[in-house]
C-alpha positions, 0 to 999 in steps of 0.5 A: 699807811697802806701800800699803793699800786705802782702802775695804773690798771688799764681800762680793759683790765678794769672792765674785765673785772667788772664783767660780772657786776651787771644786774640780771633781769627778773624771770617773770612769768604769767599766772595761769589763773589771772594772767598777772606777771609774777616771779617764777616758782612763787605764789601769785600775789594778785590771786594767790594761786600756785601750780593751778591751786589756790594757796592763799585766799586773797580778799577783794576790797569792795568800794562802797 
């Protein structure tokens, strides 16, 4: 059998251990071309632009 702790760890000690477990929010920036929010340093999934240039050609679906 594995060893068991002799004493209970306090709530403060437990919480200090978990201090780095919090999720960090994603850094979203507005696209300079369309204004849509996207991750920084990535191509905009809405319009396909990055750093003022069109990198991916996005085809618009026409309803009709």
